[in-house]
KELUMRO-769367 format. One record per residue (C-alpha): residue number from 1; residue in one letter; chain; x, y, z. Coordinates in pm, whole numbers, plus 50000, padded with zeros to 5 digits. Example, Ala and Ser with C-alpha at 12.3 -4.5 7.8 and 13.67 -1.06 7.14 Angstrom:
> 1  a  A  51230  49550  50780 $
> 2  s  A  51367  49894  50714 $
//
This chain:
> 1  m  A  97914  82672  81288 $
> 2  p  A  97911  82815  81644 $
> 3  h  A  98172  83074  81725 $
> 4  e  A  98467  82910  81899 $
> 5  g  A  98449  82975  82270 $
> 6  n  A  98085  83089  82265 $
> 7  t  A  97974  82820  82508 $
> 8  e  A  98261  82897  82741 $
> 9  k  A  98175  83265  82718 $
> 10  g  A  97817  83197  82820 $
> 11  k  A  97938  83002  83122 $
> 12  d  A  98183  83276  83219 $
> 13  v  A  97911  83542  83213 $
> 14  s  A  97667  83332  83414 $
> 15  q  A  97928  83248  83677 $
> 16  k  A  98027  83609  83740 $
> 17  s  A  97947  83754  84078 $
> 18  w  A  97659  84000  84084 $
> 19  l  A  97910  84280  84148 $
> 20  k  A  98108  84203  83834 $
> 21  k  A  97787  84194  83632 $
> 22  l  A  97733  84562  83707 $
> 23  g  A  97857  84796  83436 $
> 24  p  A  97660  84988  83173 $
> 25  g  A  97337  84985  83377 $
> 26  l  A  97503  85093  83701 $
> 27  i  A  97702  85373  83539 $
> 28  t  A  97400  85490  83338 $
> 29  g  A  97180  85500  83648 $
> 30  a  A  97441  85678  83858 $
> 31  a  A  97510  85935  83584 $
> 32  d  A  97140  86021  83589 $
> 33  d  A  97191  86179  83934 $
> 34  d  A  97422  86449  83797 $
> 35  p  A  97451  86797  83955 $
> 36  s  A  97168  86932  83739 $
> 37  g  A  96955  86636  83850 $
> 38  i  A  97051  86705  84210 $
> 39  t  A  96931  87062  84155 $
> 40  t  A  96594  86939  84030 $
> 41  y  A  96548  86693  84315 $
> 42  s  A  96656  86957  84569 $
> 43  q  A  96405  87204  84426 $
> 44  a  A  96132  86938  84445 $
> 45  g  A  96206  86855  84808 $
> 46  a  A  96253  87215  84920 $
> 47  q  A  95940  87346  84751 $
> 48  f  A  95694  87061  84800 $
> 49  g  A  95843  86849  85077 $
> 50  f  A  95738  86485  85106 $
> 51  n  A  95467  86531  84842 $
> 52  m  A  95725  86478  84564 $
> 53  l  A  95856  86143  84686 $
> 54  w  A  95593  85947  84493 $
> 55  t  A  95748  86048  84160 $
> 56  v  A  96052  85829  84226 $
> 57  l  A  95833  85522  84286 $
> 58  l  A  95676  85573  83943 $
> 59  t  A  95993  85650  83749 $
> 60  y  A  96178  85338  83869 $
> 61  p  A  95992  85064  83677 $
> 62  l  A  95962  85292  83374 $
> 63  m  A  96337  85357  83374 $
> 64  v  A  96415  84988  83406 $
> 65  g  A  96190  84903  83113 $
> 66  i  A  96321  85162  82867 $
> 67  q  A  96687  85115  82964 $
> 68  v  A  96665  84736  82927 $
> 69  i  A  96524  84792  82579 $
> 70  s  A  96812  85024  82486 $
> 71  a  A  97069  84781  82628 $
> 72  e  A  96921  84483  82444 $
> 73  i  A  96915  84673  82113 $
> 74  g  A  97287  84744  82153 $
> 75  r  A  97388  84395  82264 $
> 76  v  A  97173  84205  82013 $
> 77  s  A  97242  84417  81704 $
> 78  g  A  97602  84506  81785 $
> 79  h  A  97529  84873  81709 $
> 80  g  A  97429  85180  81908 $
> 81  l  A  97091  85348  81876 $
> 82  a  A  97199  85608  81620 $
> 83  t  A  97344  85348  81384 $
> 84  n  A  97027  85141  81406 $
> 85  i  A  96807  85445  81345 $
> 86  r  A  97024  85544  81046 $
> 87  q  A  96982  85197  80895 $
> 88  h  A  96604  85176  80934 $
> 89  y  A  96455  85528  80946 $
> 90  p  A  96476  85859  80753 $
> 91  a  A  96809  86038  80786 $
> 92  g  A  96640  86375  80851 $
> 93  l  A  96472  86240  81164 $
> 94  l  A  96802  86107  81295 $
> 95  y  A  96992  86430  81226 $
> 96  a  A  96726  86634  81407 $
> 97  i  A  96738  86405  81711 $
> 98  v  A  97116  86390  81745 $
> 99  g  A  97152  86763  81680 $
> 100  l  A  96910  86848  81959 $
> 101  l  A  97074  86586  82183 $
> 102  l  A  97414  86748  82130 $
> 103  i  A  97275  87092  82220 $
> 104  a  A  97096  86963  82532 $
> 105  n  A  97398  86763  82651 $
> 106  t  A  97635  87056  82602 $
> 107  i  A  97410  87282  82811 $
> 108  n  A  97390  87009  83074 $
> 109  i  A  97770  86985  83083 $
> 110  a  A  97791  87360  83140 $
> 111  a  A  97543  87342  83428 $
> 112  d  A  97720  87041  83583 $
> 113  v  A  98069  87194  83562 $
> 114  a  A  97941  87519  83712 $
> 115  a  A  97772  87330  83996 $
> 116  m  A  98087  87128  84070 $
> 117  a  A  98301  87443  84078 $
> 118  a  A  98052  87621  84303 $
> 119  a  A  98045  87323  84542 $
> 120  l  A  98425  87306  84561 $
> 121  k  A  98445  87680  84629 $
> 122  l  A  98194  87639  84912 $
> 123  m  A  98410  87365  85062 $
> 124  v  A  98762  87506  85030 $
> 125  g  A  98732  87859  84886 $
> 126  g  A  98931  87964  84582 $
> 127  f  A  98836  88064  84231 $
> 128  t  A  98525  87926  84060 $
> 129  h  A  98648  87982  83703 $
> 130  l  A  98974  87801  83776 $
> 131  y  A  98780  87501  83907 $
> 132  i  A  98554  87507  83600 $
> 133  i  A  98854  87479  83369 $
> 134  g  A  99013  87211  83585 $
> 135  f  A  98706  86987  83596 $
> 136  g  A  98640  87026  83223 $
> 137  v  A  98996  86959  83112 $
> 138  a  A  99043  86666  83353 $
> 139  s  A  98726  86498  83232 $
> 140  l  A  98822  86547  82867 $
> 141  l  A  99174  86407  82911 $
> 142  l  A  99045  86101  83096 $
> 143  q  A  98804  86017  82814 $
> 144  m  A  99057  86073  82538 $
> 145  f  A  99362  85897  82676 $
> 146  i  A  99241  85613  82899 $
> 147  p  A  99108  85303  82717 $
> 148  y  A  98747  85204  82786 $
> 149  s  A  98841  84881  82966 $
> 150  r  A  99025  85084  83231 $
> 151  y  A  98812  85398  83222 $
> 152  v  A  98494  85204  83298 $
> 153  r  A  98650  85093  83628 $
> 154  i  A  98703  85458  83723 $
> 155  l  A  98338  85532  83641 $
> 156  k  A  98224  85237  83854 $
> 157  w  A  98416  85369  84155 $
> 158  l  A  98275  85718  84101 $
> 159  t  A  97923  85578  84149 $
> 160  l  A  98014  85548  84519 $
> 161  a  A  97997  85928  84539 $
> 162  l  A  97619  85895  84534 $
> 163  l  A  97631  85718  84872 $
> 164  a  A  97686  86066  85016 $
> 165  y  A  97315  86131  84965 $
> 166  v  A  97223  85810  85141 $
> 167  a  A  97452  85904  85430 $
> 168  t  A  97291  86245  85480 $
> 169  v  A  96971  86072  85588 $
> 170  f  A  97154  85933  85890 $
> 171  v  A  97266  86274  86013 $
> 172  v  A  96924  86441  86012 $
> 173  h  A  96602  86348  86189 $
> 174  i  A  96349  86177  85959 $
> 175  p  A  95978  86142  86057 $
> 176  w  A  95946  85806  85883 $
> 177  p  A  95571  85746  85944 $
> 178  q  A  95489  86080  85781 $
> 179  v  A  95733  86008  85496 $
> 180  l  A  95566  85674  85426 $
> 181  i  A  95216  85822  85428 $
> 182  n  A  95308  86112  85201 $
> 183  t  A  95496  85885  84963 $
> 184  v  A  95205  85646  84916 $
> 185  l  A  94924  85903  84958 $
> 186  p  A  95068  86239  84849 $
> 187  h  A  94875  86564  84836 $
> 188  l  A  94869  86628  84462 $
> 189  s  A  94810  86969  84307 $
> 190  w  A  94708  87105  83967 $
> 191  k  A  94894  87430  84019 $
> 192  p  A  95134  87505  83730 $
> 193  e  A  95439  87520  83958 $
> 194  y  A  95363  87173  84101 $
> 195  i  A  95309  87022  83755 $
> 196  t  A  95625  87190  83626 $
> 197  t  A  95826  87033  83908 $
> 198  v  A  95677  86687  83846 $
> 199  v  A  95762  86718  83477 $
> 200  a  A  96116  86833  83567 $
> 201  v  A  96166  86525  83788 $
> 202  f  A  96047  86295  83511 $
> 203  g  A  96253  86479  83251 $
> 204  t  A  96575  86465  83450 $
> 205  t  A  96520  86100  83545 $
> 206  i  A  96421  85959  83204 $
> 207  s  A  96663  86135  82968 $
> 208  p  A  96753  86062  82603 $
> 209  y  A  97129  86069  82662 $
> 210  l  A  97090  85766  82891 $
> 211  f  A  96933  85563  82609 $
> 212  f  A  97221  85632  82371 $
> 213  w  A  97487  85578  82638 $
> 214  q  A  97368  85239  82766 $
> 215  a  A  97316  85093  82417 $
> 216  s  A  97664  85206  82314 $
> 217  q  A  97821  85074  82634 $
> 218  e  A  97678  84730  82558 $
> 219  v  A  97856  84748  82223 $
> 220  e  A  98175  84857  82400 $
> 221  e  A  98144  84562  82639 $
> 222  e  A  98113  84327  82342 $
> 223  h  A  98417  84475  82166 $
> 224  a  A  98623  84460  82486 $
> 225  d  A  98578  84081  82508 $
> 226  p  A  98746  83881  82229 $
> 227  l  A  98502  83591  82281 $
> 228  a  A  98187  83801  82264 $
> 229  r  A  97980  83863  81951 $
> 230  k  A  97655  84041  81883 $
> 231  l  A  97375  83815  81996 $
> 232  k  A  97211  83798  81652 $
> 233  d  A  97519  83601  81543 $
> 234  a  A  97579  83416  81870 $
> 235  p  A  97243  83308  82017 $
> 236  d  A  97413  83071  82263 $
> 237  q  A  97549  83381  82444 $
> 238  a  A  97203  83535  82476 $
> 239  s  A  97068  83380  82795 $
> 240  a  A  97364  83476  83013 $
> 241  n  A  97388  83827  82866 $
> 242  f  A  97016  83899  82903 $
> 243  r  A  97039  83796  83271 $
> 244  r  A  97340  84024  83315 $
> 245  i  A  97161  84316  83147 $
> 246  k  A  96856  84265  83366 $
> 247  v  A  97055  84248  83691 $
> 248  d  A  97275  84542  83589 $
> 249  t  A  96982  84763  83488 $
> 250  v  A  96752  84675  83777 $
> 251  i  A  97029  84753  84028 $
> 252  g  A  97161  85056  83839 $
> 253  m  A  96820  85221  83802 $
> 254  g  A  96730  85121  84157 $
> 255  f  A  97047  85292  84281 $
> 256  s  A  96963  85601  84074 $
> 257  n  A  96608  85630  84202 $
> 258  l  A  96705  85552  84561 $
> 259  v  A  96953  85839  84557 $
> 260  a  A  96693  86069  84400 $
> 261  f  A  96450  85967  84676 $
> 262  f  A  96706  86052  84946 $
> 263  i  A  96793  86389  84791 $
> 264  i  A  96425  86487  84785 $
> 265  l  A  96385  86350  85138 $
> 266  t  A  96692  86529  85275 $
> 267  t  A  96592  86868  85135 $
> 268  a  A  96230  86814  85238 $
> 269  v  A  96310  86736  85600 $
> 270  t  A  96573  87010  85634 $
> 271  l  A  96495  87296  85397 $
> 272  h  A  96118  87263  85338 $
> 273  l  A  96028  87204  85702 $
> 274  n  A  96237  87510  85796 $
> 275  g  A  96073  87738  85541 $
> 276  v  A  96358  87734  85284 $
> 277  t  A  96166  87666  84963 $
> 278  d  A  96340  87879  84699 $
> 279  i  A  96639  87677  84574 $
> 280  h  A  96795  87742  84232 $
> 281  t  A  97120  87542  84231 $
> 282  s  A  97262  87230  84393 $
> 283  a  A  97535  87440  84555 $
> 284  q  A  97268  87666  84704 $
> 285  a  A  97096  87357  84845 $
> 286  a  A  97423  87243  85003 $
> 287  s  A  97486  87589  85148 $
> 288  a  A  97132  87605  85290 $
> 289  l  A  97185  87268  85460 $
> 290  r  A  97482  87394  85664 $
> 291  p  A  97297  87599  85932 $
> 292  i  A  97006  87352  85948 $
> 293  a  A  97162  87005  85928 $
> 294  g  A  97519  87083  86030 $
> 295  e  A  97868  87073  85880 $
> 296  f  A  97877  86699  85813 $
> 297  a  A  97558  86703  85605 $
> 298  f  A  97688  87006  85416 $
> 299  w  A  98019  86837  85333 $
> 300  l  A  97848  86514  85227 $
> 301  f  A  97605  86697  85001 $
> 302  s  A  97880  86912  84847 $
> 303  a  A  98119  86620  84791 $
> 304  g  A  97838  86429  84623 $
> 305  i  A  97789  86714  84373 $
> 306  i  A  98154  86695  84268 $
> 307  g  A  98165  86315  84251 $
> 308  t  A  97848  86282  84047 $
> 309  g  A  97964  86557  83812 $
> 310  l  A  98288  86371  83743 $
> 311  l  A  98075  86069  83653 $
> 312  a  A  97810  86253  83452 $
> 313  i  A  98022  86474  83226 $
> 314  p  A  98182  86178  83041 $
> 315  v  A  97838  86021  82997 $
> 316  l  A  97689  86344  82859 $
> 317  a  A  97978  86409  82621 $
> 318  g  A  98015  86042  82531 $
> 319  s  A  97648  85983  82455 $
> 320  a  A  97644  86285  82222 $
> 321  a  A  97957  86155  82049 $
> 322  y  A  97811  85804  82007 $
> 323  a  A  97494  85954  81861 $
> 324  m  A  97677  86180  81616 $
> 325  a  A  97920  85906  81515 $
> 326  g  A  97635  85664  81454 $
> 327  a  A  97447  85923  81250 $
> 328  f  A  97743  85999  81024 $
> 329  h  A  97897  85651  81018 $
> 330  w  A  98218  85747  81199 $
> 331  r  A  98439  85504  81387 $
> 332  n  A  98347  85526  81755 $
> 333  s  A  98477  85365  82068 $
> 334  l  A  98640  85482  82389 $
> 335  e  A  98878  85189  82335 $
> 336  l  A  99022  85355  82022 $
> 337  k  A  99296  85616  82034 $
> 338  p  A  99187  85968  81934 $
> 339  k  A  99373  85959  81602 $
> 340  m  A  99175  85646  81506 $
> 341  a  A  98834  85806  81575 $
> 342  k  A  98881  86178  81514 $
> 343  g  A  98514  86265  81459 $
> 344  f  A  98401  86074  81769 $
> 345  y  A  98659  86233  81999 $
> 346  g  A  98609  86566  81827 $
> 347  i  A  98246  86571  81945 $
> 348  i  A  98354  86477  82300 $
> 349  a  A  98604  86764  82299 $
> 350  l  A  98361  87007  82135 $
> 351  s  A  98072  86947  82374 $
> 352  t  A  98299  86951  82681 $
> 353  l  A  98490  87266  82584 $
> 354  i  A  98178  87456  82471 $
> 355  g  A  98013  87353  82799 $
> 356  v  A  98310  87495  82989 $
> 357  g  A  98305  87807  82771 $
> 358  l  A  97936  87872  82842 $
> 359  c  A  98028  87914  83210 $
> 360  f  A  98230  88223  83113 $
> 361  t  A  97941  88394  82932 $
> 362  s  A  97647  88598  83059 $
> 363  i  A  97409  88309  82988 $
> 364  d  A  97201  88222  83295 $
> 365  p  A  97283  87854  83364 $
> 366  i  A  96945  87800  83532 $
> 367  k  A  96750  87927  83231 $
> 368  a  A  96980  87734  82997 $
> 369  l  A  96923  87418  83200 $
> 370  f  A  96548  87474  83180 $
> 371  w  A  96562  87487  82800 $
> 372  s  A  96784  87180  82801 $
> 373  a  A  96510  87001  82994 $
> 374  v  A  96254  87121  82739 $
> 375  i  A  96466  86984  82453 $
> 376  n  A  96516  86652  82632 $
> 377  g  A  96144  86624  82694 $
> 378  v  A  96057  86698  82333 $
> 379  i  A  96300  86447  82180 $
> 380  s  A  96260  86172  82442 $
> 381  v  A  95913  86068  82320 $
> 382  p  A  96000  86010  81950 $
> 383  i  A  96325  85838  82050 $
> 384  m  A  96136  85597  82277 $
> 385  v  A  95878  85530  82006 $
> 386  i  A  96155  85446  81759 $
> 387  m  A  96338  85230  82015 $
> 388  i  A  96032  85016  82084 $
> 389  l  A  95951  84984  81714 $
> 390  m  A  96311  84871  81648 $
> 391  a  A  96308  84631  81943 $
> 392  v  A  96012  84435  81798 $
> 393  r  A  96159  84417  81445 $
> 394  p  A  96318  84082  81349 $
> 395  d  A  96547  84257  81099 $
> 396  v  A  96698  84450  81391 $
> 397  m  A  96674  84198  81674 $
> 398  g  A  96664  83865  81489 $
> 399  q  A  96503  83602  81710 $
> 400  f  A  96549  83824  82016 $
> 401  v  A  96264  84072  81971 $
> 402  i  A  96163  84202  82313 $
> 403  s  A  95893  84027  82516 $
> 404  f  A  95531  84139  82534 $
> 405  r  A  95577  84246  82897 $
> 406  l  A  95881  84460  82813 $
> 407  t  A  95696  84606  82515 $
> 408  v  A  95406  84709  82737 $
> 409  l  A  95643  84862  82992 $
> 410  g  A  95822  85053  82716 $
> 411  w  A  95496  85194  82578 $
> 412  a  A  95389  85286  82933 $
> 413  c  A  95710  85483  82981 $
> 414  t  A  95657  85654  82646 $
> 415  a  A  95298  85742  82734 $
> 416  v  A  95398  85888  83072 $
> 417  m  A  95670  86098  82912 $
> 418  a  A  95428  86217  82641 $
> 419  i  A  95181  86324  82911 $
> 420  a  A  95466  86496  83097 $
> 421  v  A  95568  86690  82784 $
> 422  i  A  95206  86799  82720 $
> 423  a  A  95178  86902  83086 $
> 424  m  A  95503  87095  83058 $
> 425  f  A  95376  87304  82767 $
> 426  w  A  95039  87350  82942 $
> 427  s  A  95211  87478  83257 $
> 428  l  A  95427  87712  83048 $
> 429  g  A  95111  87852  82892 $
> 430  q  A  94955  87902  83235 $
> 431  q  A  95260  88093  83357 $
> 432  q  A  95258  88339  83064 $
//
C-alpha cells in the first residue's frame, strides 16, 4: 500500500521554487571553496596565470556526475555512504577509508581555522590565536546545539560569502579576450610544478568529504520531512526528488566552479601579471592584492576567506562524523541532541578541537595541508569506484540504479582522479 501522503509529497517537491530546491548540493559545492581551496586556486592563478583556468571547465561536469551519484545513493537507500559500504563491502576497507578521511578532514580544519584567523587579523588587527579559538568553538557550538532544520538555513546564507570572489572581478581590469583564449587553448606544461598544481586543483575540487556529506544530507532531508521516505520504499516520490537533486547539484557545483574560476582569474590578473607568483596562504594572497587591486578588493577577498571557512568547517567535521558513525553503526543526525548521538557529536568535537589545537603546535600548516591533499587523492579513487559499483546494484538502489550516462560520467571522473593521483606521485618523484 502506498505511504499516506506520498503523492502529495511528490507534488509539493515538484512545485517548489528553484531556490527552495537548493540545499545539500548548494552547501556541498560552496563548502568546496574553503580557505584551503582558496589557497590552492590563488597559488594556481598567481603562479601560472590564465593557463590554469581550463581546469575548472573540466572539473565541473565531473563534479556534477559524482555528486549526483552520492546524493542518489543517500536518497534512494536512506543511508549514508559509510553505512552502505559497511553493509556490502569488507569492514577493513571501510575502516581504512574513514580513518584516513578523519585525519585529512582534521588537518583541513586546522588549515581553514588558521586562514580565517589570519584574514581577520589582516582586516582588524588583534590576536591570531584568540581568533582561532573563537572560530573553532563557535562552529562547534552551532553544530551541536542548533537542529539541522534550522542550521541548514544558516549554511545556505553563508554560501553568499562566496559572492565576494565574483565581486572582485568587477573592481580589477580583466583582459577578457585573452582570458577566453587561454581558457580554451591554454599553454600546457609537463614541468613537475605545473602538474603538481593541476593535481592540487583537481584534488581540492573533487574531495572525498564532499561525497560523504552530500549523501548524508539527503538522508537528513528525508528525516526532516515527516512525509518523506527512502525512495526504495516510496517510488512515487522518486521523480520529483531526482529532479530536485539534479537542479540542486548542477547549480551547487556550478556555483563552486564559478567561484574557483574567479579566484584563479583574480589572482592571475593582479598577482601573476605583476610578478607576484609565490603565494603560500589565502591570507597572503589577500594581503598581496591590497597594493595592486586596492582596499576594496582586499576586503572582499579577506571577508570571503572568513565566510567560506564558517561554511566549510561544519562540512569537514560533519562528513567525518557521518563516515565514522556509519562505519560503527552509531546514531547520527544533526537533528538529534548531543546526548542522543554521543559518538557522532564526539567525532565532530574531536576533529574540530584537534584542528584548533594543531594551530598551536610547530606543525607547518602548508606542509600538513599538502599531506591532507595526498590522503584525499589516494582515498578518492577507491571511494568513487565503490560508489559507482553500489549505484548500479539493485540490492542497494532497487529499481533506481543510475543511468548509463551517469555511470559513464562517474567512471570518467574516477579515471581523471586516478590519472591525477598517478601524476601527483610522478611529480613528487621528479622533485626528489
